C-alpha positions in Angstrom: 0.2 -0.2 0.1 1.3 3.5 -1.0 2.3 5.8 1.8 1.8 9.5 1.4 3.3 12.3 3.9 1.0 13.7 6.4 1.6 16.2 8.7 1.2 16.0 12.1 -1.0 18.4 14.2 1.9 20.1 15.5 3.0 20.7 12.1 -0.1 22.9 11.3 0.7 26.7 10.2 -1.6 29.8 10.7 -2.4 29.0 7.1 -3.8 25.1 7.6 -5.3 26.6 10.4 -7.5 29.1 8.7 -8.6 26.7 5.9 -9.6 24.3 8.9 -11.6 27.0 10.3 -13.4 27.6 6.9 -14.2 23.7 6.6 -15.6 23.7 10.0 -13.1 20.8 11.1 -10.7 20.1 13.3 -7.6 18.2 12.4 -8.3 15.6 15.0 -11.7 14.6 13.1 -10.6 15.6 9.3 -11.1 13.2 6.6 -8.1 11.3 5.4 -7.9 13.1 2.0 -7.6 16.8 3.7 -4.7 15.3 5.9 -3.3 13.9 2.8 -3.2 18.3 0.9 -2.0 19.4 4.3 1.4 19.2 2.6 0.4 21.8 0.1 -2.2 24.3 2.0 -3.8 25.9 -1.3 -4.6 22.5 -2.1 -6.7 22.2 0.7 -8.4 25.7 0.0 -9.1 24.4 -3.4 -10.8 21.1 -1.8 -12.9 23.1 0.4 -14.2 24.9 -2.7 -15.0 22.1 -4.8 -16.9 20.7 -1.5 -18.7 23.8 -0.8 -19.5 24.0 -4.7 -20.9 20.3 -4.9 -22.8 20.5 -2.1 -24.4 23.6 -1.0 -24.6 25.4 -4.4 -28.1 25.9 -6.3 -28.7 22.3 -7.9 -31.6 19.9 -9.4 -30.2 17.7 -6.6 -31.9 18.2 -2.4 -28.6 18.3 0.2 -29.9 15.2 1.4 -29.2 13.2 -2.3 -26.0 14.7 -2.7 -25.4 13.1 0.6 -26.6 9.6 0.0 -24.6 10.1 -3.4 -21.6 10.6 -1.4 -22.1 7.8 0.9 -22.9 5.5 -1.8 -19.5 6.1 -3.5 -17.5 6.4 -0.5 -18.5 2.5 0.4 -17.6 1.5 -3.4 -14.4 3.1 -2.9 -13.6 1.5 0.6 -13.2 5.0 1.9 -14.5 6.2 5.4 -16.9 9.0 5.0 
């Protein structure tokens, strides 16, 4: 299995903390995808913008439908959601 560097909580910068606050998540409860992106904080920001766009902008799907799709895709990919 591949291993990708992830920062430890004590290595987080102010920039990291800013994005974590924007995403309303703590390092302890953050998904692995964001922890992997921690090596490049700007990618965390882009991920947050993309997620907010998918989940919260106007769409023909309800928020509940989008969440259900995310759960199914995560299950198929053997990912935690």
